[in-house]
C-alpha positions as CSV (number, residue, x, y, z in Angstrom):
1,M,-5.9,-7.9,-20.8
2,S,-6.8,-5.3,-23.3
3,E,-4.9,-2.1,-23.7
4,K,-7.8,-0.1,-22.3
5,I,-7.9,-2.1,-19.1
6,D,-4.1,-1.8,-18.7
7,Q,-4.4,2.0,-19.1
8,I,-7.2,2.1,-16.4
9,I,-5.1,0.0,-14.0
10,E,-2.1,2.4,-14.5
11,E,-4.3,5.4,-13.8
12,L,-5.6,3.7,-10.6
13,K,-2.1,3.1,-9.4
14,T,-1.5,6.9,-9.3
15,L,-4.5,7.7,-7.1
16,T,-4.0,8.9,-3.5
17,L,-5.9,7.3,-0.7
18,L,-8.5,10.1,-0.7
19,E,-9.0,9.9,-4.4
20,A,-9.4,6.1,-4.2
21,S,-12.0,6.6,-1.5
22,E,-13.9,9.1,-3.6
23,L,-13.7,6.8,-6.6
24,I,-15.2,3.9,-4.6
25,T,-18.0,6.2,-3.4
26,K,-18.7,7.4,-7.0
27,I,-18.8,3.8,-8.3
28,E,-21.2,2.8,-5.5
29,D,-23.5,5.7,-6.3
30,T,-23.3,5.3,-10.1
31,F,-23.9,1.5,-10.2
32,G,-26.0,1.1,-7.0
33,V,-23.6,-1.4,-5.4
34,D,-21.9,-1.6,-2.0
35,A,-18.1,-2.3,-2.2
36,S,-18.0,-3.4,1.4
37,A,-20.5,-6.1,0.7
38,A,-18.3,-7.6,-2.0
39,A,-16.1,-10.5,-1.0
40,G,-12.9,-8.9,-2.4
41,G,-13.9,-5.3,-1.5
42,G,-11.7,-5.1,1.6
43,T,-8.8,-6.4,-0.4
44,M,-9.2,-3.8,-3.1
45,V,-9.2,-1.0,-0.5
46,M,-6.0,-2.4,1.1
47,A,-4.3,-2.7,-2.3
48,T,-5.2,0.9,-3.1
49,T,-3.8,2.0,0.3
50,A,-0.6,0.1,-0.3
51,A,-0.3,1.8,-3.8
52,A,-0.9,5.2,-2.2
53,E,1.9,4.6,0.3
54,D,4.2,3.5,-2.4
55,V,3.7,6.8,-4.2
56,A,4.4,8.8,-1.1
57,E,7.5,6.8,-0.1
58,K,8.9,5.9,-3.5
59,T,12.7,5.2,-3.1
60,E,13.2,2.7,-6.0
61,F,12.6,3.6,-9.6
62,N,12.5,1.6,-12.9
63,V,14.0,3.1,-16.0
64,V,11.8,2.5,-19.0
65,L,13.0,3.2,-22.6
66,E,9.8,4.6,-24.2
67,E,10.9,5.6,-27.7
68,V,14.0,5.3,-29.9
69,P,14.3,7.6,-32.9
70,A,15.7,5.6,-35.9
71,D,18.6,8.1,-36.4
72,K,19.7,7.8,-32.7
73,K,19.4,4.1,-32.4
74,I,23.2,3.3,-32.4
75,A,24.0,6.0,-29.8
76,I,21.1,4.8,-27.6
77,L,22.3,1.2,-28.1
78,K,25.7,2.1,-26.7
79,V,24.2,3.7,-23.6
80,V,21.9,0.8,-23.0
81,R,24.9,-1.6,-23.2
82,S,26.9,0.6,-20.7
83,L,24.0,0.8,-18.3
84,T,23.0,-2.8,-18.3
85,G,26.2,-4.7,-19.1
86,L,24.3,-6.6,-21.8
87,G,25.9,-7.9,-25.0
88,L,25.2,-6.3,-28.4
89,K,22.4,-8.8,-29.4
90,E,20.5,-8.4,-26.1
91,A,20.8,-4.6,-26.0
92,K,19.7,-4.4,-29.6
93,G,16.7,-6.5,-28.7
94,I,15.7,-4.1,-25.9
95,V,16.2,-1.0,-28.1
96,E,14.2,-2.4,-30.9
97,S,11.3,-3.5,-28.7
98,A,10.8,-0.1,-27.0
99,P,8.9,0.7,-24.8
100,K,10.9,-1.6,-22.6
101,Q,12.1,-1.5,-19.0
102,I,15.9,-1.6,-19.0
103,Q,16.7,-1.1,-15.3
104,D,14.7,-1.7,-12.1
105,A,14.8,-0.9,-8.4
106,L,17.4,1.9,-8.8
107,G,17.8,4.7,-6.3
108,K,16.5,8.1,-7.3
109,D,20.0,9.5,-8.2
110,A,21.0,6.5,-10.2
111,A,17.7,6.4,-12.1
112,E,17.9,10.1,-12.9
113,D,21.5,9.6,-14.1
114,S,20.5,6.7,-16.4
115,K,17.5,8.8,-17.7
116,K,19.8,11.7,-18.4
117,Q,22.3,9.5,-20.3
118,L,19.6,8.0,-22.4
119,E,18.0,11.3,-23.1
120,D,21.3,12.8,-24.1
121,A,21.7,10.0,-26.6
122,G,18.2,10.9,-28.0
123,A,15.9,8.4,-26.4
124,K,12.5,9.2,-24.7
125,V,12.7,7.7,-21.2
126,S,10.4,7.5,-18.2
127,L,10.9,6.6,-14.6
128,T,8.2,4.4,-12.9
C-alpha cells in the first residue's frame, strides 16, 4: 500500500464509534452511496466498532522506536539490548532501521518504563 493509504488507515484506527458513524454518513452523502448495501459494509462497521473498543480498553502496548539521533546511537543500542535481550547485531539492525517496533503486548507500566529508558538515552519513542 502507499504511504498515503497507510496514514489514512492509522487515522481511522483512532476514531471512536460515534466518529466512525459520522464518517460513514458523510461518505454516503458525499459520494451518493449506501454503505449498508455494500457486501462488506457490515464487516467494516464491525471492525470499526472493535477498534473503538480496543482504544477504550487498551491494556497492552507496543513500544516503537521512532527516531535515533546519530550522536545517541550507542546509548540507545545498549538500552535496546537490555530491553529485548537481543545480541549486538540484531539490536544494531533495529536501531538503524527506526522507526521500528522493539517490544509488543506490554502492560502499561512496563511500556512506560521502556519508553522512559529509551527517551533518557536520547531516542524518540511512541507507544501504540
